[in-house]
C-alpha positions in Angstrom: 0.0 0.0 0.0 1.3 3.5 -0.6 -0.2 6.8 0.0 -0.8 9.9 -2.4 -1.4 13.6 -2.0 -5.0 14.0 -1.0 -5.2 10.8 1.1 -5.6 10.8 4.9 -2.3 10.2 6.4 -2.2 6.8 8.3 -2.0 7.4 11.9 0.7 5.8 13.9 2.1 5.8 17.4 5.9 4.9 17.7 8.5 5.2 20.5 11.2 7.9 20.4 14.6 7.7 21.7 13.4 8.5 25.3 10.9 5.6 25.1 8.1 8.1 24.8 5.0 7.5 22.6 4.7 9.8 19.7 1.4 9.9 17.8 1.0 11.6 14.4 -2.7 12.3 15.6 -1.3 14.4 18.4 -0.2 17.2 15.9 -3.7 17.4 14.2 -5.0 20.9 14.4 -1.8 22.2 15.8 1.1 21.9 13.1 2.0 20.5 9.8 4.2 17.5 9.9 7.1 16.5 7.8 7.8 12.7 7.9 11.2 11.5 6.9 11.6 7.8 6.5 15.4 6.8 6.3 17.0 3.4 5.8 19.4 3.1 8.7 21.3 4.9 11.3 25.0 5.3 10.8 24.9 5.4 7.1 26.4 8.2 5.1 23.4 9.6 3.1 21.2 9.1 6.2 23.6 11.1 8.2 23.8 13.8 5.6 19.9 14.1 5.3 19.4 14.3 9.0 22.1 16.6 9.7 21.0 18.9 7.0 17.4 18.7 8.5 18.9 19.5 11.9 20.8 22.5 10.6 17.7 23.8 8.8 15.3 23.2 11.6 14.6 27.0 12.0 13.1 27.0 8.5 10.7 24.2 9.3 9.8 25.8 12.6 9.1 29.1 10.9 6.7 27.2 8.6 4.8 25.6 11.6 6.2 22.2 10.8 7.2 19.5 13.1 9.8 16.9 11.6 9.6 13.3 12.5 12.3 11.0 11.4 11.5 7.2 11.2 13.6 4.1 10.6 13.2 0.5 11.5 16.3 0.7 13.7 15.9 0.1 17.5 15.4 3.0 19.6 18.6 2.2 21.5 20.7 2.5 18.1 18.6 5.7 17.3 19.6 7.1 20.7 23.2 6.6 20.2 22.9 8.5 16.8 20.9 11.4 18.4 23.4 11.8 21.2 26.3 11.9 18.6 24.7 14.3 16.1 22.5 16.3 18.5 19.4 16.0 16.3 16.7 18.5 17.3 13.7 16.5 16.2 12.4 13.2 17.2 13.7 9.9 15.7 11.0 7.3 15.9 11.6 3.6 15.8 9.4 1.5 13.5 11.2 -1.5 14.6 8.2 -3.8 14.1 7.9 -2.5 10.6 4.2 -1.6 10.9 4.3 2.1 9.7 6.6 2.3 6.8 4.6 -0.3 4.7 1.4 1.7 5.1 3.1 4.7 3.5 4.6 2.6 0.7 8.1 3.5 2.2 9.4 0.0 2.6 11.8 -2.3 1.0 11.1 -6.0 1.2 14.8 -6.5 0.3 17.2 -3.7 0.2 20.3 -4.4 -1.9 22.9 -2.0 -0.5 26.4 -2.7 -1.6 27.3 -6.2 -0.2 24.3 -6.1 2.2 21.0 -7.8 1.4 18.8 -6.5 4.0 15.1 -7.5 4.5 12.6 -4.9 5.8 14.2 -1.5 5.6 12.4 1.9 5.2 12.8 3.5 1.9 14.2 7.1 1.9 10.7 9.1 1.6 9.4 12.4 2.5 5.8 13.3 3.3 4.1 16.7 4.3 0.9 16.1 6.4 -1.1 19.3 7.0 -2.8 20.3 10.1 -5.9 18.4 9.1 -4.1 15.0 8.6 -4.1 15.1 4.9 -1.0 14.3 2.7 0.1 17.4 0.7 3.3 16.0 -0.5 4.6 12.5 -1.1 8.1 11.5 -2.3 9.3 7.9 -2.1 12.7 7.4 -3.5 13.7 3.9 -5.0 17.5 4.9 -5.0 18.5 5.1 -1.3 21.5 7.1 -2.4 19.2 10.1 -3.2 17.8 12.6 -0.9 14.3 14.2 -0.8 13.7 17.4 -2.6 13.9 19.7 0.3 12.9 22.8 -1.9 9.6 21.1 -2.9 9.1 20.2 0.7 9.5 23.9 1.9 7.4 25.1 -1.1 4.4 23.0 0.1 4.9 24.1 3.6 4.8 27.7 2.6 1.5 27.2 0.8 0.1 25.7 4.0 1.2 28.6 6.2 
């Protein structure tokens, strides 16, 4: 299953690196949400993407957007990465692989160099408006590419 612009965003509740439950629905009526699915902590492109997001967080805040980054890594691995890079937005663990497939952001088999990994999130970006409707959807088949940040910001500007 995959979602597209105009669809209601599938709700979820996932644990952050402090073992706190974070639900998409908790932002409804309050702020827009940028959901970034990424394949794995500790990988170069994921690090570049999330550090870039961290460094540009003021832009997202000025557009009334909450960023949520999701991978299938354990919250323990994510916590070490957050501590190392001082990410200023929540990393959420989809360890049980329940959310990424609902968004169509899931590799059944991810062929990454010499690794053949089953059940990894595809690098993807979604903008969910305050009403819980998807306003932007980008699912990348090539994990070496990054989302189109300019397009994400453009959509957020229209929602402000």
